[in-house]
GUMISE-641140 format. One record per residue (C-alpha): x, y, z. Coordinates in steps of 0.02 Angstrom, whole numbers, plus 50000, padded with zeros to 5 digits. Layout:
<<X,Y,Z>>,
...
***
This chain:
<<49659,49882,50093>>,
<<49697,50066,50112>>,
<<49562,50202,50141>>,
<<49598,50359,50051>>,
<<49427,50441,50082>>,
<<49503,50570,50198>>,
<<49606,50651,50058>>,
<<49566,50828,50011>>,
<<49612,50928,49855>>,
<<49784,50984,49913>>,
<<49842,50807,49973>>,
<<49957,50698,49883>>,
<<50015,50515,49931>>,
<<50141,50399,49857>>,
<<50106,50213,49897>>,
<<50244,50090,49867>>,
<<50247,49903,49874>>,
<<50401,49802,49902>>,
<<50427,49615,49892>>,
<<50576,49504,49945>>,
<<50614,49396,49788>>,
<<50792,49340,49827>>,
<<50777,49296,50015>>,
<<50884,49443,50067>>,
<<50824,49612,49993>>,
<<50659,49700,49974>>,
<<50637,49764,49796>>,
<<50514,49901,49737>>,
<<50369,49806,49655>>,
<<50240,49949,49623>>,
<<50226,50133,49647>>,
<<50067,50242,49631>>,
<<50034,50425,49669>>,
<<49858,50477,49730>>,
<<49813,50668,49724>>,
<<49659,50753,49792>>,
<<49492,50673,49837>>,
<<49471,50504,49766>>,
<<49311,50452,49675>>,
<<49357,50271,49718>>,
<<49447,50290,49887>>,
<<49486,50107,49932>>,
<<49650,50035,49869>>,
<<49648,49845,49855>>,
<<49818,49749,49841>>,
<<49809,49595,49739>>,
<<49858,49428,49822>>,
<<50043,49378,49802>>,
<<50131,49218,49843>>,
<<50299,49237,49923>>,
<<50398,49156,50065>>,
<<50433,49313,50166>>,
<<50466,49497,50146>>,
<<50319,49613,50095>>,
<<50312,49793,50145>>,
<<50191,49937,50098>>,
<<50239,50119,50126>>,
<<50132,50274,50116>>,
<<50212,50443,50102>>,
<<50117,50603,50103>>,
<<50209,50733,49996>>,
<<50086,50875,50003>>,
<<49942,50942,50100>>,
<<49879,50932,50282>>,
<<49949,50782,50375>>,
<<49819,50633,50368>>,
<<49785,50481,50460>>,
<<49767,50336,50338>>,
<<49659,50185,50390>>,
<<49714,50013,50326>>,
<<49675,49830,50338>>,
<<49781,49682,50287>>,
<<49735,49498,50287>>,
<<49875,49374,50286>>,
<<49823,49193,50238>>,
<<49939,49046,50275>>,
<<49914,48886,50177>>,
<<49970,48719,50244>>,
<<49996,48561,50139>>,
<<49910,48406,50217>>,
***
């Protein structure tokens, strides 16, 4: 989860998700831009199944620099 509740009218963020699909390279999976105060400020990332290689980047392109709060949960499943 990413909390965008601290954004104000002049702020713009670009959030990108990358996934390793070939075992060697991270590829861009999704990209979204958020501008100004958000009516629904929590971003939720849907569950994904992969062996390894997941990355999220947040780039602020305009506005006053902000500290962005986040929380990730990693679940590992074992076969009995």
